[in-house]
N, C-alpha and C positions, 0 to 999 in steps of 0.2 A: 123026432126030436134028434136023435142021433145023427140022422142024415144032415140036419141043419148045423149041428156042432162041428161034423166032418167037413162041411162045405166051408165053414167059418175058418177053422183050423188051416185047411188047405188055402184059403184065399189071404190069410195074414201070413202064411209061409211064403207065398208067393211074393207079396209086397214086400216084406223085410229081406227076401233073397236078392232082391235086384240092388246092383251097386249103386252107390249114391252118385248124383250128379256131381262131375268135376267143377270145382270154382272155376269161374273164368279169370284169365289172367288179366289183369288191367293196368293201365297207367292213368294216374289221376294228375291233372294239372291245375293250377290257379293262376290268375293274373289281375293285375291292377291297371287302371290307367288314369293319368291325370292331364288335363289340360288347363291352361293358364289363358285366361280370356281378359281382354281389355274391355272393362264395363263403357256402355254407351248411355245409361240412364241411371238415375238414384231416386230412392225413396227416403224422405226427410222427414223426422217427427218434429213438429214445432208446437211449442206448449206455452200455455199462459198459466199462471198461478196468482191468486189474489186472496187476500184475507180480510175479512170484516168481524164484527162482532155479531152479525145476524147472518144466518146462511143464506137467505134471500139476496142480502147485499153482494155476499161474496160470489154467489153464481151470476148475478147480473153483470157484475164487474167483468167476469170471465166472457160472458156472452158478449158483451159491447166490444171487449178488445179482440175476440175472435172474429167479429164482423169485420172490424178494421182490418185484420190480418187477410181475410177472405177478399176484400176489395183489394187490396194491395197486391195479392198473389194474381188476380185477373188481369191488372194491369202490367202485370210481367208475362203475361202470355200463358198462364196456367189455366187450363180448362177445369170446368166443373167436374168433369168425371175422373179427373187425375186428383181430387181432393176428397178426403174421408174423414170424418171424425173418429178417431182411434179410441178415445175414451173421454168421459166426463166424470170427475171425482169430487165428492163433497164430504169432508171429514171434518169433525168437532175437535178442537184443540182442548185436552183435558188438563187441568192443573190437580195433579195428585196429592200435592203437599197440604191443600186446604179442603181435603176430601174431594170428592168427584164433582169437581166444579167445572162446567164449560166456559172457557175464557174466550175463545173465538172459533170461527170456521174458517177451513181453507178449501178452496175451490179450485179445482185444475181442470184443464181441458187439453187435449193433444190432438193436433190434425196431422194426417198421414198426406204427405204432397209427393205424387210422382213427377219427377222431371226428366223428360225425354231428351233434354238437351244439356249436358253437363257443364257447358260454358255459362249457363245461368245460375248455377248454384250458388255461388258467393254473393250475387246480386239479389237473388231470391231470400236468403237467410239475412242479409242486411237490411232489406226492405221489411222482413217480419219483425225483426227486432225493432226497427224504427216505429212501426205500427203498434207494438206493445208487447211482443212476444218476450218472454223472459226465460224460456228454456228452449235448447235443441237438445231433444231426448235420443237422436241418433240419427245416422246416415247410413244408409245400405244401399252400397253400389251393385248394380245389376246389369244383365245384357239383355237386351231385346230379343236374342236369337238363343234363349236358354235352352230350348228344345232341341235345336240342331246339335248344340254342343254336347247336351246329354247323350245324343244318340250317337255322336262322334266317340265320346268317352266310353260307351257300351261296345262300339264295335271294336275298340283298341284290343280289349282282352279276348274276344271271339276270335279275332284273327291269330292273337298269340296263341290260343289254345289249338287252333287248326295247324299251328306249325309245329308246336312243341312235340306233340306225341311222333310225328313223322321224323323229326330230328333225332329223337331218342331211340326210334326204331332203326335207323341208319347207324347210329353210333354203336348200338348192342348187338347189331345184325338179328334183329328179331322181325317177326311179321305180324302187323297188325291186320286183325280182321274183325268184321262186325259180329258181336256176340248172338249166337241164335241156341235157343234149347233144341237138344237134341229130342228126338221122337221117344226114345226110351227113357228119358229123364222126364218127360212131361207127361207120361202115362202111368204114374204110380196110384192110380186109384183101382181098387179092388169094389166089384159091386156084389152084393149079396142078394139073392132072391129066395124069397120063402114060399 
C-alpha cells in the first residue's frame, strides 16, 4: 500500500513539475463582404379578399376569382410551376357590441407568382387586378444566380483574411508560423499501475 502511495505521489509531482505549455501568439481577423446585384426575376404575392354572410359563399367567391387570375397569368406566359397558393384564409367577423355575434365571413387567398422576366411585372399585376385581384401583398426581387453571388460574397472575406495577417506581420516585423503542440506539452499524462 505504501508503494502505491509513493508511486502516486511521484507521478503527481512529475505531472505538476512540468512547466505549462505557452499560449500561442495569435492574430485574429474578421471581415465582411457585400455584393450589390441587379435582380433578374421577381416573386409577386397576388391576393383576393371577399366577404359574405355565409362562409361557403365567401370561399366560393375567392375560388372563382382565383381561377380567373390563374387563367390570366397563363395568357401572360406564366407557367404552372411558377404559381403556388401561398395561403387560404377564412375568418368569421364578430360583432362584440351585441354579444359574440358573427356578422359575416372574410375569405382570403394569396398566390405566389414567380416571374423570370421583369419586363412583364407591370403587365402581370395589371392583368391580375383586372381579373379580380384586390391585393398585391408584396414583390420580392431576386436573382436567378443567387448561389454564385453567395459564393462570391463568402470568398471576399476569405481572401481578406489571408492577406491581413501577412500584412500585419510585415508591419510589426513578426513571424507567422503554424501553431503546433510541442511534444513536452502534449505529454502531460501520468499512468499509475497497481
